[in-house]
N, C-alpha and C positions, 0 to 999 in steps of 0.2 A: 163231427159234422163234415161232410165232404166239401171240397172246394166249390163244386157246382152249387150245392145247397146254400153255402155261405154267400156266394156271388148273387144268387137269386134273392136272398133275404136282404142283402145290402141294396140291391137294385130296387126292391119294393119300398124300402125305407127312403131311398132317394126320391122316388116318385111321389111318395106321400109328403115329403118335405117341400118338393117343388110346388105341389098343390097348395100347401100352406103359404108359401112365399107369394104365389100368385094372388091368393086371397088377401094377403096383407097389402100387396101393391094397390089393390082396389079399395082399401079401407080409407074412409074419409078422415078419420081421426089421425091416422098416420100421415096423411097428406098435409093436414093442418100443422102437425108438429114439425114436419120437414119445412113447410113454408115459413113458419114463424120462428123456428129454431128453439122452441120451448116444449117442455113436457108438461103434463097435467099438474105435477107438484109445483113447478115454477109459476104456473098461472094461478093456482090457488094462493100461493104466497103473495103474489102481486095484488090479487083482489082482496084477500083477507089475511094479513100477516099473522094474526093470532092463530088461525087455523093451520096455516102452513108450518108454523113453528111446532104445533102439537103433533104433526105427522113426522115422526122421527124413526130412525133405524135402531136396531137393537144394539149396535156398536156404540152409538152415542149415549144410550141409557146406561150402558155398562161403565162408561167413563165418568158418569155423574154419581155413581154409587160410592158411598163413603167407605173408606178402608176399614177392615176389621181391626178390633183392638186386640192387643196382645194379652193373653191370659197366662197367669203364673200359678202352677200347681207345685206344692211342696209336700213330699212324702214325709209323714210325721215320724216314721221309724228310722229311715235311712238319711233323711235330711236332703235327699236329692231334689233338685228343682228342675221343672220342665216349663219352658216358655213356648207357647204356640198361639197361632191365630185361628186355628181350626181344630177339629177333633180327630184329624187324620195324622196323629203323631204316634210313632212306633211304641215308645215307652209308655205314653198315656194309655194306649190300647191295652198293653200288657197289664198295667195297673187296674184298669177297669175289668179285665177278665179275672184277675186274682181277687180283688176286693169288692167289686161291684161298682156300677156307674154312680149310684147315689153317694157312696162313701168317698169316691175319688172327687166328685164335684164339691164335697164339703172341704176338700183340701185347697180349693181355689183361694188365692190371696188377693 
């Protein structure tokens, strides 16, 4: 893309963003938030605390998730033990390829 074409494209984007900014400046909801210093979530929490608490972000739900438990697999022939919290373990994958997933799951202690 030539410099001139890039300049024109950026200029068009800037013009569009300026129009959006002007539209937001005239938005009554934005004016109210600025006037009271609160957003919609804060107002909902004040009016109905139970509803405000139920509106949560994905990061807070991830923090509430219980940790995975450690699984121990023992190879019956070699006696080798693998401890893992998930199925993405190198040795465990090799065992499942060689012996099959059902057989390896029967080795769970």
